[in-house]
PDB file as gemmi writes it, atoms N, CA and C in Angstrom:
CRYST1    1.000    1.000    1.000  90.00  90.00  90.00 P 1                      
ATOM      1  N   MET A   1      69.360 109.199  92.526  1.00  0.00           N  
ATOM      2  CA  MET A   1      70.175 108.119  92.017  1.00  0.00           C  
ATOM      3  C   MET A   1      70.390 107.091  93.122  1.00  0.00           C  
ATOM      4  N   GLN A   2      70.185 105.831  92.806  1.00  0.00           N  
ATOM      5  CA  GLN A   2      70.385 104.748  93.760  1.00  0.00           C  
ATOM      6  C   GLN A   2      71.840 104.293  93.749  1.00  0.00           C  
ATOM      7  N   PRO A   3      72.404 103.965  94.915  1.00  0.00           N  
ATOM      8  CA  PRO A   3      73.773 103.453  94.932  1.00  0.00           C  
ATOM      9  C   PRO A   3      73.856 102.111  94.205  1.00  0.00           C  
ATOM     10  N   GLN A   4      74.993 101.871  93.539  1.00  0.00           N  
ATOM     11  CA  GLN A   4      75.187 100.593  92.867  1.00  0.00           C  
ATOM     12  C   GLN A   4      75.429  99.479  93.869  1.00  0.00           C  
ATOM     13  N   ILE A   5      75.974  99.821  95.010  1.00  0.00           N  
ATOM     14  CA  ILE A   5      76.279  98.846  96.044  1.00  0.00           C  
ATOM     15  C   ILE A   5      75.366  99.153  97.223  1.00  0.00           C  
ATOM     16  N   PRO A   6      74.544  98.194  97.651  1.00  0.00           N  
ATOM     17  CA  PRO A   6      73.617  98.484  98.750  1.00  0.00           C  
ATOM     18  C   PRO A   6      74.352  98.858 100.033  1.00  0.00           C  
ATOM     19  N   LYS A   7      73.841  99.887 100.703  1.00  0.00           N  
ATOM     20  CA  LYS A   7      74.440 100.325 101.971  1.00  0.00           C  
ATOM     21  C   LYS A   7      74.011  99.428 103.122  1.00  0.00           C  
ATOM     22  N   ASP A   8      72.902  98.740 102.976  1.00  0.00           N  
ATOM     23  CA  ASP A   8      72.407  97.823 103.996  1.00  0.00           C  
ATOM     24  C   ASP A   8      72.170  96.451 103.373  1.00  0.00           C  
ATOM     25  N   PRO A   9      73.250  95.696 103.101  1.00  0.00           N  
ATOM     26  CA  PRO A   9      73.079  94.393 102.454  1.00  0.00           C  
ATOM     27  C   PRO A   9      72.436  93.380 103.393  1.00  0.00           C  
ATOM     28  N   VAL A  10      71.889  92.332 102.808  1.00  0.00           N  
ATOM     29  CA  VAL A  10      71.335  91.224 103.584  1.00  0.00           C  
ATOM     30  C   VAL A  10      72.516  90.460 104.176  1.00  0.00           C  
ATOM     31  N   VAL A  11      72.515  90.306 105.478  1.00  0.00           N  
ATOM     32  CA  VAL A  11      73.624  89.644 106.168  1.00  0.00           C  
ATOM     33  C   VAL A  11      73.222  88.211 106.486  1.00  0.00           C  
ATOM     34  N   PRO A  12      74.037  87.231 106.080  1.00  0.00           N  
ATOM     35  CA  PRO A  12      73.686  85.834 106.362  1.00  0.00           C  
ATOM     36  C   PRO A  12      73.864  85.508 107.841  1.00  0.00           C  
ATOM     37  N   GLU A  13      73.153  84.488 108.293  1.00  0.00           N  
ATOM     38  CA  GLU A  13      73.337  83.986 109.660  1.00  0.00           C  
ATOM     39  C   GLU A  13      74.689  83.275 109.723  1.00  0.00           C  
ATOM     40  N   LEU A  14      75.485  83.599 110.716  1.00  0.00           N  
ATOM     41  CA  LEU A  14      76.797  82.978 110.878  1.00  0.00           C  
ATOM     42  C   LEU A  14      76.876  82.256 112.210  1.00  0.00           C  
ATOM     43  N   THR A  15      77.620  81.166 112.219  1.00  0.00           N  
ATOM     44  CA  THR A  15      77.844  80.450 113.468  1.00  0.00           C  
ATOM     45  C   THR A  15      78.911  81.189 114.276  1.00  0.00           C  
ATOM     46  N   LYS A  16      79.033  80.837 115.532  1.00  0.00           N  
ATOM     47  CA  LYS A  16      80.063  81.432 116.394  1.00  0.00           C  
ATOM     48  C   LYS A  16      81.463  81.164 115.832  1.00  0.00           C  
ATOM     49  N   VAL A  17      81.684  79.961 115.316  1.00  0.00           N  
ATOM     50  CA  VAL A  17      82.978  79.604 114.725  1.00  0.00           C  
ATOM     51  C   VAL A  17      83.270  80.492 113.516  1.00  0.00           C  
ATOM     52  N   GLN A  18      82.282  80.686 112.638  1.00  0.00           N  
ATOM     53  CA  GLN A  18      82.470  81.536 111.458  1.00  0.00           C  
ATOM     54  C   GLN A  18      82.753  82.989 111.863  1.00  0.00           C  
ATOM     55  N   ILE A  19      82.045  83.472 112.867  1.00  0.00           N  
ATOM     56  CA  ILE A  19      82.265  84.842 113.344  1.00  0.00           C  
ATOM     57  C   ILE A  19      83.690  84.987 113.882  1.00  0.00           C  
ATOM     58  N   ASN A  20      84.140  84.005 114.656  1.00  0.00           N  
ATOM     59  CA  ASN A  20      85.505  84.060 115.197  1.00  0.00           C  
ATOM     60  C   ASN A  20      86.553  84.001 114.093  1.00  0.00           C  
ATOM     61  N   GLU A  21      86.338  83.156 113.079  1.00  0.00           N  
ATOM     62  CA  GLU A  21      87.286  83.060 111.965  1.00  0.00           C  
ATOM     63  C   GLU A  21      87.347  84.375 111.192  1.00  0.00           C  
ATOM     64  N   LEU A  22      86.203  84.965 110.906  1.00  0.00           N  
ATOM     65  CA  LEU A  22      86.175  86.245 110.191  1.00  0.00           C  
ATOM     66  C   LEU A  22      86.822  87.350 111.023  1.00  0.00           C  
ATOM     67  N   THR A  23      86.580  87.347 112.311  1.00  0.00           N  
ATOM     68  CA  THR A  23      87.193  88.343 113.188  1.00  0.00           C  
ATOM     69  C   THR A  23      88.708  88.216 113.157  1.00  0.00           C  
ATOM     70  N   ASP A  24      89.216  86.989 113.213  1.00  0.00           N  
ATOM     71  CA  ASP A  24      90.664  86.770 113.139  1.00  0.00           C  
ATOM     72  C   ASP A  24      91.236  87.270 111.822  1.00  0.00           C  
ATOM     73  N   ILE A  25      90.536  87.003 110.720  1.00  0.00           N  
ATOM     74  CA  ILE A  25      91.014  87.438 109.406  1.00  0.00           C  
ATOM     75  C   ILE A  25      90.997  88.964 109.299  1.00  0.00           C  
ATOM     76  N   VAL A  26      89.890  89.580 109.662  1.00  0.00           N  
ATOM     77  CA  VAL A  26      89.723  91.026 109.490  1.00  0.00           C  
ATOM     78  C   VAL A  26      90.614  91.826 110.432  1.00  0.00           C  
ATOM     79  N   PHE A  27      90.696  91.405 111.669  1.00  0.00           N  
ATOM     80  CA  PHE A  27      91.427  92.201 112.655  1.00  0.00           C  
ATOM     81  C   PHE A  27      92.829  91.677 112.930  1.00  0.00           C  
ATOM     82  N   LEU A  28      93.283  90.776 112.095  1.00  0.00           N  
ATOM     83  CA  LEU A  28      94.660  90.287 112.162  1.00  0.00           C  
ATOM     84  C   LEU A  28      95.102  90.008 113.593  1.00  0.00           C  
ATOM     85  N   SER A  29      94.536  88.976 114.144  1.00  0.00           N  
ATOM     86  CA  SER A  29      94.891  88.661 115.529  1.00  0.00           C  
ATOM     87  C   SER A  29      96.350  88.235 115.652  1.00  0.00           C  
ATOM     88  N   LYS A  30      97.014  88.070 114.513  1.00  0.00           N  
ATOM     89  CA  LYS A  30      98.432  87.750 114.514  1.00  0.00           C  
ATOM     90  C   LYS A  30      99.229  89.034 114.316  1.00  0.00           C  
ATOM     91  N   GLU A  31     100.529  88.904 114.357  1.00  0.00           N  
ATOM     92  CA  GLU A  31     101.419  90.044 114.172  1.00  0.00           C  
ATOM     93  C   GLU A  31     101.199  90.700 112.806  1.00  0.00           C  
ATOM     94  N   ILE A  32     101.176  92.027 112.790  1.00  0.00           N  
ATOM     95  CA  ILE A  32     101.037  92.763 111.538  1.00  0.00           C  
ATOM     96  C   ILE A  32     102.422  92.913 110.926  1.00  0.00           C  
ATOM     97  N   LEU A  33     102.570  92.456 109.687  1.00  0.00           N  
ATOM     98  CA  LEU A  33     103.854  92.496 109.013  1.00  0.00           C  
ATOM     99  C   LEU A  33     103.881  93.637 107.989  1.00  0.00           C  
ATOM    100  N   PRO A  34     105.026  94.264 107.811  1.00  0.00           N  
ATOM    101  CA  PRO A  34     105.142  95.305 106.781  1.00  0.00           C  
ATOM    102  C   PRO A  34     104.861  94.721 105.390  1.00  0.00           C  
ATOM    103  N   CYS A  35     104.360  95.571 104.512  1.00  0.00           N  
ATOM    104  CA  CYS A  35     104.059  95.147 103.146  1.00  0.00           C  
ATOM    105  C   CYS A  35     104.558  96.208 102.168  1.00  0.00           C  
ATOM    106  N   ASP A  36     104.340  95.987 100.885  1.00  0.00           N  
ATOM    107  CA  ASP A  36     104.816  96.924  99.880  1.00  0.00           C  
ATOM    108  C   ASP A  36     104.014  98.218  99.870  1.00  0.00           C  
ATOM    109  N   ALA A  37     102.704  98.124 100.073  1.00  0.00           N  
ATOM    110  CA  ALA A  37     101.861  99.316  99.958  1.00  0.00           C  
ATOM    111  C   ALA A  37     100.688  99.256 100.920  1.00  0.00           C  
ATOM    112  N   ILE A  38     100.284 100.425 101.357  1.00  0.00           N  
ATOM    113  CA  ILE A  38      99.081 100.588 102.178  1.00  0.00           C  
ATOM    114  C   ILE A  38      97.989 101.063 101.226  1.00  0.00           C  
ATOM    115  N   PHE A  39      96.882 100.334 101.149  1.00  0.00           N  
ATOM    116  CA  PHE A  39      95.790 100.681 100.239  1.00  0.00           C  
ATOM    117  C   PHE A  39      94.695 101.384 101.019  1.00  0.00           C  
ATOM    118  N   VAL A  40      94.257 102.545 100.523  1.00  0.00           N  
ATOM    119  CA  VAL A  40      93.242 103.342 101.211  1.00  0.00           C  
ATOM    120  C   VAL A  40      92.049 103.543 100.288  1.00  0.00           C  
ATOM    121  N   PHE A  41      90.934 102.906 100.616  1.00  0.00           N  
ATOM    122  CA  PHE A  41      89.714 103.171  99.860  1.00  0.00           C  
ATOM    123  C   PHE A  41      89.227 104.566 100.216  1.00  0.00           C  
ATOM    124  N   GLY A  42      88.673 105.269  99.242  1.00  0.00           N  
ATOM    125  CA  GLY A  42      88.143 106.607  99.489  1.00  0.00           C  
ATOM    126  C   GLY A  42      87.072 106.581 100.553  1.00  0.00           C  
ATOM    127  N   GLY A  43      86.877 107.710 101.173  1.00  0.00           N  
ATOM    128  CA  GLY A  43      85.862 107.858 102.202  1.00  0.00           C  
ATOM    129  C   GLY A  43      86.019 109.210 102.860  1.00  0.00           C  
ATOM    130  N   THR A  44      85.020 109.622 103.592  1.00  0.00           N  
ATOM    131  CA  THR A  44      85.050 110.952 104.188  1.00  0.00           C  
ATOM    132  C   THR A  44      85.273 110.937 105.693  1.00  0.00           C  
ATOM    133  N   HIS A  45      85.385 109.770 106.295  1.00  0.00           N  
ATOM    134  CA  HIS A  45      85.619 109.696 107.734  1.00  0.00           C  
ATOM    135  C   HIS A  45      87.102 109.935 108.017  1.00  0.00           C  
ATOM    136  N   PRO A  46      87.435 110.731 109.025  1.00  0.00           N  
ATOM    137  CA  PRO A  46      88.839 110.999 109.350  1.00  0.00           C  
ATOM    138  C   PRO A  46      89.682 109.747 109.590  1.00  0.00           C  
ATOM    139  N   GLY A  47      89.053 108.650 109.958  1.00  0.00           N  
ATOM    140  CA  GLY A  47      89.782 107.414 110.176  1.00  0.00           C  
ATOM    141  C   GLY A  47      90.515 106.933 108.933  1.00  0.00           C  
ATOM    142  N   HIS A  48      90.043 107.327 107.762  1.00  0.00           N  
ATOM    143  CA  HIS A  48      90.706 106.909 106.526  1.00  0.00           C  
ATOM    144  C   HIS A  48      92.149 107.406 106.494  1.00  0.00           C  
ATOM    145  N   TRP A  49      92.354 108.661 106.804  1.00  0.00           N  
ATOM    146  CA  TRP A  49      93.730 109.175 106.773  1.00  0.00           C  
ATOM    147  C   TRP A  49      94.452 108.994 108.098  1.00  0.00           C  
ATOM    148  N   GLU A  50      93.740 108.998 109.211  1.00  0.00           N  
ATOM    149  CA  GLU A  50      94.401 108.817 110.508  1.00  0.00           C  
ATOM    150  C   GLU A  50      95.037 107.430 110.621  1.00  0.00           C  
ATOM    151  N   ALA A  51      94.301 106.398 110.227  1.00  0.00           N  
ATOM    152  CA  ALA A  51      94.848 105.030 110.284  1.00  0.00           C  
ATOM    153  C   ALA A  51      95.996 104.868 109.298  1.00  0.00           C  
ATOM    154  N   THR A  52      95.889 105.523 108.149  1.00  0.00           N  
ATOM    155  CA  THR A  52      96.947 105.454 107.141  1.00  0.00           C  
ATOM    156  C   THR A  52      98.223 106.113 107.639  1.00  0.00           C  
ATOM    157  N   ILE A  53      98.086 107.281 108.238  1.00  0.00           N  
ATOM    158  CA  ILE A  53      99.250 107.993 108.799  1.00  0.00           C  
ATOM    159  C   ILE A  53      99.923 107.121 109.852  1.00  0.00           C  
ATOM    160  N   ASP A  54      99.129 106.521 110.724  1.00  0.00           N  
ATOM    161  CA  ASP A  54      99.675 105.665 111.776  1.00  0.00           C  
ATOM    162  C   ASP A  54     100.405 104.462 111.175  1.00  0.00           C  
ATOM    163  N   ALA A  55      99.785 103.800 110.204  1.00  0.00           N  
ATOM    164  CA  ALA A  55     100.398 102.622 109.590  1.00  0.00           C  
ATOM    165  C   ALA A  55     101.702 102.989 108.884  1.00  0.00           C  
ATOM    166  N   TYR A  56     101.710 104.098 108.165  1.00  0.00           N  
ATOM    167  CA  TYR A  56     102.932 104.515 107.466  1.00  0.00           C  
ATOM    168  C   TYR A  56     104.037 104.853 108.469  1.00  0.00           C  
ATOM    169  N   ASN A  57     103.694 105.593 109.510  1.00  0.00           N  
ATOM    170  CA  ASN A  57     104.690 105.973 110.522  1.00  0.00           C  
ATOM    171  C   ASN A  57     105.229 104.765 111.290  1.00  0.00           C  
ATOM    172  N   ARG A  58     104.458 103.695 111.353  1.00  0.00           N  
ATOM    173  CA  ARG A  58     104.913 102.459 112.003  1.00  0.00           C  
ATOM    174  C   ARG A  58     105.735 101.596 111.051  1.00  0.00           C  
ATOM    175  N   GLY A  59     105.912 102.069 109.813  1.00  0.00           N  
ATOM    176  CA  GLY A  59     106.715 101.330 108.850  1.00  0.00           C  
ATOM    177  C   GLY A  59     106.012 100.132 108.235  1.00  0.00           C  
ATOM    178  N   LEU A  60     104.683 100.155 108.187  1.00  0.00           N  
ATOM    179  CA  LEU A  60     103.936  99.003 107.682  1.00  0.00           C  
ATOM    180  C   LEU A  60     103.788  98.996 106.161  1.00  0.00           C  
ATOM    181  N   GLY A  61     104.215 100.056 105.491  1.00  0.00           N  
ATOM    182  CA  GLY A  61     104.166 100.106 104.027  1.00  0.00           C  
ATOM    183  C   GLY A  61     105.069 101.204 103.514  1.00  0.00           C  
ATOM    184  N   ARG A  62     105.689 100.940 102.362  1.00  0.00           N  
ATOM    185  CA  ARG A  62     106.604 101.928 101.771  1.00  0.00           C  
ATOM    186  C   ARG A  62     105.882 102.889 100.851  1.00  0.00           C  
ATOM    187  N   MET A  63     104.782 102.449 100.270  1.00  0.00           N  
ATOM    188  CA  MET A  63     103.976 103.270  99.362  1.00  0.00           C  
ATOM    189  C   MET A  63     102.554 103.321  99.906  1.00  0.00           C  
ATOM    190  N   ILE A  64     101.817 104.335  99.469  1.00  0.00           N  
ATOM    191  CA  ILE A  64     100.405 104.455  99.841  1.00  0.00           C  
ATOM    192  C   ILE A  64      99.609 104.634  98.556  1.00  0.00           C  
ATOM    193  N   ILE A  65      98.574 103.821  98.380  1.00  0.00           N  
ATOM    194  CA  ILE A  65      97.688 103.913  97.227  1.00  0.00           C  
ATOM    195  C   ILE A  65      96.334 104.398  97.732  1.00  0.00           C  
ATOM    196  N   VAL A  66      95.877 105.542  97.203  1.00  0.00           N  
ATOM    197  CA  VAL A  66      94.622 106.149  97.653  1.00  0.00           C  
ATOM    198  C   VAL A  66      93.634 106.173  96.491  1.00  0.00           C  
ATOM    199  N   THR A  67      92.384 105.815  96.762  1.00  0.00           N  
ATOM    200  CA  THR A  67      91.340 105.892  95.749  1.00  0.00           C  
ATOM    201  C   THR A  67      90.243 106.821  96.245  1.00  0.00           C  
ATOM    202  N   GLY A  68      89.455 107.326  95.330  1.00  0.00           N  
ATOM    203  CA  GLY A  68      88.272 108.072  95.747  1.00  0.00           C  
ATOM    204  C   GLY A  68      87.953 109.291  94.924  1.00  0.00           C  
ATOM    205  N   GLY A  69      86.861 109.201  94.201  1.00  0.00           N  
ATOM    206  CA  GLY A  69      86.336 110.339  93.462  1.00  0.00           C  
ATOM    207  C   GLY A  69      85.271 111.028  94.298  1.00  0.00           C  
ATOM    208  N   VAL A  70      84.218 111.464  93.649  1.00  0.00           N  
ATOM    209  CA  VAL A  70      83.094 112.100  94.335  1.00  0.00           C  
ATOM    210  C   VAL A  70      81.892 111.178  94.168  1.00  0.00           C  
ATOM    211  N   SER A  71      81.446 110.590  95.262  1.00  0.00           N  
ATOM    212  CA  SER A  71      80.307 109.678  95.215  1.00  0.00           C  
ATOM    213  C   SER A  71      79.010 110.465  95.076  1.00  0.00           C  
ATOM    214  N   PRO A  72      78.179 110.118  94.093  1.00  0.00           N  
ATOM    215  CA  PRO A  72      76.912 110.844  93.928  1.00  0.00           C  
ATOM    216  C   PRO A  72      75.860 110.439  94.958  1.00  0.00           C  
ATOM    217  N   THR A  73      76.068 109.308  95.633  1.00  0.00           N  
ATOM    218  CA  THR A  73      75.053 108.813  96.565  1.00  0.00           C  
ATOM    219  C   THR A  73      75.554 108.655  97.982  1.00  0.00           C  
ATOM    220  N   GLY A  74      76.846 108.764  98.188  1.00  0.00           N  
ATOM    221  CA  GLY A  74      77.406 108.535  99.513  1.00  0.00           C  
ATOM    222  C   GLY A  74      77.053 109.626 100.504  1.00  0.00           C  
ATOM    223  N   ILE A  75      76.890 109.234 101.743  1.00  0.00           N  
ATOM    224  CA  ILE A  75      76.626 110.191 102.814  1.00  0.00           C  
ATOM    225  C   ILE A  75      77.972 110.637 103.362  1.00  0.00           C  
ATOM    226  N   LYS A  76      78.221 111.919 103.366  1.00  0.00           N  
ATOM    227  CA  LYS A  76      79.505 112.469 103.799  1.00  0.00           C  
ATOM    228  C   LYS A  76      79.547 112.581 105.328  1.00  0.00           C  
ATOM    229  N   HIS A  77      80.753 112.461 105.873  1.00  0.00           N  
ATOM    230  CA  HIS A  77      80.964 112.670 107.302  1.00  0.00           C  
ATOM    231  C   HIS A  77      80.583 114.112 107.633  1.00  0.00           C  
ATOM    232  N   GLU A  78      80.070 114.337 108.831  1.00  0.00           N  
ATOM    233  CA  GLU A  78      79.583 115.680 109.186  1.00  0.00           C  
ATOM    234  C   GLU A  78      80.662 116.763 109.138  1.00  0.00           C  
ATOM    235  N   LYS A  79      81.929 116.384 109.272  1.00  0.00           N  
ATOM    236  CA  LYS A  79      83.014 117.368 109.234  1.00  0.00           C  
ATOM    237  C   LYS A  79      83.582 117.560 107.827  1.00  0.00           C  
ATOM    238  N   TRP A  80      83.035 116.855 106.836  1.00  0.00           N  
ATOM    239  CA  TRP A  80      83.515 116.970 105.458  1.00  0.00           C  
ATOM    240  C   TRP A  80      83.098 118.329 104.927  1.00  0.00           C  
ATOM    241  N   VAL A  81      84.044 119.155 104.525  1.00  0.00           N  
ATOM    242  CA  VAL A  81      83.755 120.540 104.167  1.00  0.00           C  
ATOM    243  C   VAL A  81      83.210 120.694 102.751  1.00  0.00           C  
ATOM    244  N   ASP A  82      83.950 120.266 101.750  1.00  0.00           N  
ATOM    245  CA  ASP A  82      83.562 120.505 100.358  1.00  0.00           C  
ATOM    246  C   ASP A  82      83.111 119.204  99.717  1.00  0.00           C  
ATOM    247  N   LYS A  83      81.841 119.116  99.426  1.00  0.00           N  
ATOM    248  CA  LYS A  83      81.257 117.886  98.905  1.00  0.00           C  
ATOM    249  C   LYS A  83      81.575 117.655  97.425  1.00  0.00           C  
ATOM    250  N   THR A  84      82.257 118.616  96.769  1.00  0.00           N  
ATOM    251  CA  THR A  84      82.568 118.469  95.346  1.00  0.00           C  
ATOM    252  C   THR A  84      84.021 118.077  95.093  1.00  0.00           C  
ATOM    253  N   VAL A  85      84.839 118.056  96.133  1.00  0.00           N  
ATOM    254  CA  VAL A  85      86.253 117.696  95.989  1.00  0.00           C  
ATOM    255  C   VAL A  85      86.385 116.177  96.075  1.00  0.00           C  
ATOM    256  N   PRO A  86      87.136 115.555  95.149  1.00  0.00           N  
ATOM    257  CA  PRO A  86      87.324 114.109  95.232  1.00  0.00           C  
ATOM    258  C   PRO A  86      87.919 113.696  96.584  1.00  0.00           C  
ATOM    259  N   GLU A  87      87.437 112.592  97.106  1.00  0.00           N  
ATOM    260  CA  GLU A  87      87.896 112.097  98.399  1.00  0.00           C  
ATOM    261  C   GLU A  87      89.408 111.869  98.402  1.00  0.00           C  
ATOM    262  N   ALA A  88      89.951 111.375  97.297  1.00  0.00           N  
ATOM    263  CA  ALA A  88      91.395 111.120  97.225  1.00  0.00           C  
ATOM    264  C   ALA A  88      92.193 112.401  97.440  1.00  0.00           C  
ATOM    265  N   HIS A  89      91.708 113.534  96.931  1.00  0.00           N  
ATOM    266  CA  HIS A  89      92.439 114.795  97.091  1.00  0.00           C  
ATOM    267  C   HIS A  89      92.538 115.189  98.561  1.00  0.00           C  
ATOM    268  N   VAL A  90      91.430 115.057  99.260  1.00  0.00           N  
ATOM    269  CA  VAL A  90      91.428 115.409 100.686  1.00  0.00           C  
ATOM    270  C   VAL A  90      92.342 114.464 101.460  1.00  0.00           C  
ATOM    271  N   ILE A  91      92.243 113.172 101.187  1.00  0.00           N  
ATOM    272  CA  ILE A  91      93.066 112.191 101.906  1.00  0.00           C  
ATOM    273  C   ILE A  91      94.543 112.442 101.642  1.00  0.00           C  
ATOM    274  N   VAL A  92      94.916 112.665 100.379  1.00  0.00           N  
ATOM    275  CA  VAL A  92      96.322 112.943 100.046  1.00  0.00           C  
ATOM    276  C   VAL A  92      96.792 114.207 100.758  1.00  0.00           C  
ATOM    277  N   ASN A  93      95.966 115.243 100.786  1.00  0.00           N  
ATOM    278  CA  ASN A  93      96.345 116.477 101.501  1.00  0.00           C  
ATOM    279  C   ASN A  93      96.579 116.209 102.982  1.00  0.00           C  
ATOM    280  N   LYS A  94      95.716 115.424 103.596  1.00  0.00           N  
ATOM    281  CA  LYS A  94      95.879 115.105 105.026  1.00  0.00           C  
ATOM    282  C   LYS A  94      97.168 114.312 105.255  1.00  0.00           C  
ATOM    283  N   LEU A  95      97.487 113.386 104.335  1.00  0.00           N  
ATOM    284  CA  LEU A  95      98.704 112.591 104.476  1.00  0.00           C  
ATOM    285  C   LEU A  95      99.948 113.469 104.361  1.00  0.00           C  
ATOM    286  N   THR A  96      99.965 114.364 103.392  1.00  0.00           N  
ATOM    287  CA  THR A  96     101.143 115.226 103.228  1.00  0.00           C  
ATOM    288  C   THR A  96     101.244 116.256 104.352  1.00  0.00           C  
ATOM    289  N   GLU A  97     100.119 116.740 104.853  1.00  0.00           N  
ATOM    290  CA  GLU A  97     100.144 117.649 106.009  1.00  0.00           C  
ATOM    291  C   GLU A  97     100.761 116.961 107.226  1.00  0.00           C  
ATOM    292  N   ALA A  98     100.612 115.637 107.300  1.00  0.00           N  
ATOM    293  CA  ALA A  98     101.171 114.868 108.423  1.00  0.00           C  
ATOM    294  C   ALA A  98     102.642 114.525 108.195  1.00  0.00           C  
ATOM    295  N   GLY A  99     103.202 114.996 107.086  1.00  0.00           N  
ATOM    296  CA  GLY A  99     104.627 114.784 106.833  1.00  0.00           C  
ATOM    297  C   GLY A  99     104.972 113.617 105.943  1.00  0.00           C  
ATOM    298  N   ILE A 100     103.967 112.959 105.374  1.00  0.00           N  
ATOM    299  CA  ILE A 100     104.249 111.852 104.460  1.00  0.00           C  
ATOM    300  C   ILE A 100     104.623 112.453 103.108  1.00  0.00           C  
ATOM    301  N   PRO A 101     105.773 112.047 102.546  1.00  0.00           N  
ATOM    302  CA  PRO A 101     106.210 112.619 101.273  1.00  0.00           C  
ATOM    303  C   PRO A 101     105.253 112.269 100.125  1.00  0.00           C  
ATOM    304  N   LEU A 102     104.994 113.232  99.275  1.00  0.00           N  
ATOM    305  CA  LEU A 102     104.096 113.026  98.144  1.00  0.00           C  
ATOM    306  C   LEU A 102     104.623 111.954  97.191  1.00  0.00           C  
ATOM    307  N   ASN A 103     105.946 111.778  97.124  1.00  0.00           N  
ATOM    308  CA  ASN A 103     106.498 110.807  96.181  1.00  0.00           C  
ATOM    309  C   ASN A 103     106.275 109.351  96.595  1.00  0.00           C  
ATOM    310  N   VAL A 104     105.693 109.096  97.761  1.00  0.00           N  
ATOM    311  CA  VAL A 104     105.357 107.715  98.140  1.00  0.00           C  
ATOM    312  C   VAL A 104     103.857 107.457  98.015  1.00  0.00           C  
ATOM    313  N   ILE A 105     103.110 108.455  97.510  1.00  0.00           N  
ATOM    314  CA  ILE A 105     101.655 108.348  97.401  1.00  0.00           C  
ATOM    315  C   ILE A 105     101.252 108.283  95.927  1.00  0.00           C  
ATOM    316  N   VAL A 106     100.435 107.288  95.607  1.00  0.00           N  
ATOM    317  CA  VAL A 106      99.835 107.162  94.283  1.00  0.00           C  
ATOM    318  C   VAL A 106      98.331 107.233  94.504  1.00  0.00           C  
ATOM    319  N   TYR A 107      97.623 107.977  93.654  1.00  0.00           N  
ATOM    320  CA  TYR A 107      96.181 108.067  93.863  1.00  0.00           C  
ATOM    321  C   TYR A 107      95.418 108.136  92.547  1.00  0.00           C  
ATOM    322  N   GLU A 108      94.138 107.788  92.635  1.00  0.00           N  
ATOM    323  CA  GLU A 108      93.209 107.993  91.534  1.00  0.00           C  
ATOM    324  C   GLU A 108      92.015 108.721  92.116  1.00  0.00           C  
ATOM    325  N   ASP A 109      91.409 109.592  91.314  1.00  0.00           N  
ATOM    326  CA  ASP A 109      90.350 110.451  91.844  1.00  0.00           C  
ATOM    327  C   ASP A 109      89.072 110.429  91.001  1.00  0.00           C  
ATOM    328  N   ARG A 110      88.865 109.336  90.265  1.00  0.00           N  
ATOM    329  CA  ARG A 110      87.679 109.269  89.408  1.00  0.00           C  
ATOM    330  C   ARG A 110      86.657 108.233  89.854  1.00  0.00           C  
ATOM    331  N   SER A 111      87.068 107.266  90.674  1.00  0.00           N  
ATOM    332  CA  SER A 111      86.134 106.193  91.053  1.00  0.00           C  
ATOM    333  C   SER A 111      85.025 106.738  91.945  1.00  0.00           C  
ATOM    334  N   ARG A 112      83.827 106.212  91.725  1.00  0.00           N  
ATOM    335  CA  ARG A 112      82.675 106.635  92.532  1.00  0.00           C  
ATOM    336  C   ARG A 112      82.209 105.540  93.468  1.00  0.00           C  
ATOM    337  N   ASN A 113      82.807 104.350  93.329  1.00  0.00           N  
ATOM    338  CA  ASN A 113      82.546 103.235  94.235  1.00  0.00           C  
ATOM    339  C   ASN A 113      83.681 102.235  94.069  1.00  0.00           C  
ATOM    340  N   TRP A 114      83.736 101.224  94.925  1.00  0.00           N  
ATOM    341  CA  TRP A 114      84.878 100.299  94.896  1.00  0.00           C  
ATOM    342  C   TRP A 114      84.918  99.452  93.638  1.00  0.00           C  
ATOM    343  N   VAL A 115      83.777  99.236  92.978  1.00  0.00           N  
ATOM    344  CA  VAL A 115      83.774  98.464  91.742  1.00  0.00           C  
ATOM    345  C   VAL A 115      84.566  99.219  90.679  1.00  0.00           C  
ATOM    346  N   GLN A 116      84.397 100.528  90.601  1.00  0.00           N  
ATOM    347  CA  GLN A 116      85.125 101.329  89.611  1.00  0.00           C  
ATOM    348  C   GLN A 116      86.618 101.359  89.916  1.00  0.00           C  
ATOM    349  N   VAL A 117      87.008 101.249  91.173  1.00  0.00           N  
ATOM    350  CA  VAL A 117      88.432 101.196  91.518  1.00  0.00           C  
ATOM    351  C   VAL A 117      89.087 100.028  90.800  1.00  0.00           C  
ATOM    352  N   LEU A 118      88.394  98.911  90.734  1.00  0.00           N  
ATOM    353  CA  LEU A 118      88.931  97.720  90.094  1.00  0.00           C  
ATOM    354  C   LEU A 118      89.069  97.887  88.586  1.00  0.00           C  
ATOM    355  N   VAL A 119      88.229  98.738  87.989  1.00  0.00           N  
ATOM    356  CA  VAL A 119      88.223  98.927  86.551  1.00  0.00           C  
ATOM    357  C   VAL A 119      89.167 100.043  86.108  1.00  0.00           C  
ATOM    358  N   LEU A 120      89.240 101.113  86.898  1.00  0.00           N  
ATOM    359  CA  LEU A 120      90.064 102.257  86.521  1.00  0.00           C  
ATOM    360  C   LEU A 120      91.467 101.866  86.656  1.00  0.00           C  
TER     361      LEU A 120                                                      
END                                                                             
């Protein structure tokens, strides 16, 4: 099965100014302000839950929204144990193990890519 979203998209040529503007937008070169919710796209890299735990503990969001089903085409992180468990389940477990209350976490576990997150 081919992924619906290419893993190696064609990248346009960008000027130095465009690269700097995108870097500022993506990496928030300004102060990070608290928001209503921290959104976590599914994934199997530990950074998904580690960054979320850090952001929540810093008070950057009151709620956490987690997405992630079981991708039929995604390459799993080498430390990912069970390839049949939805990514959201693992992420939620890691968040609660770190002391984040379950009542501040909302999740969906059926999406297989980010396009489905928007539809579900």
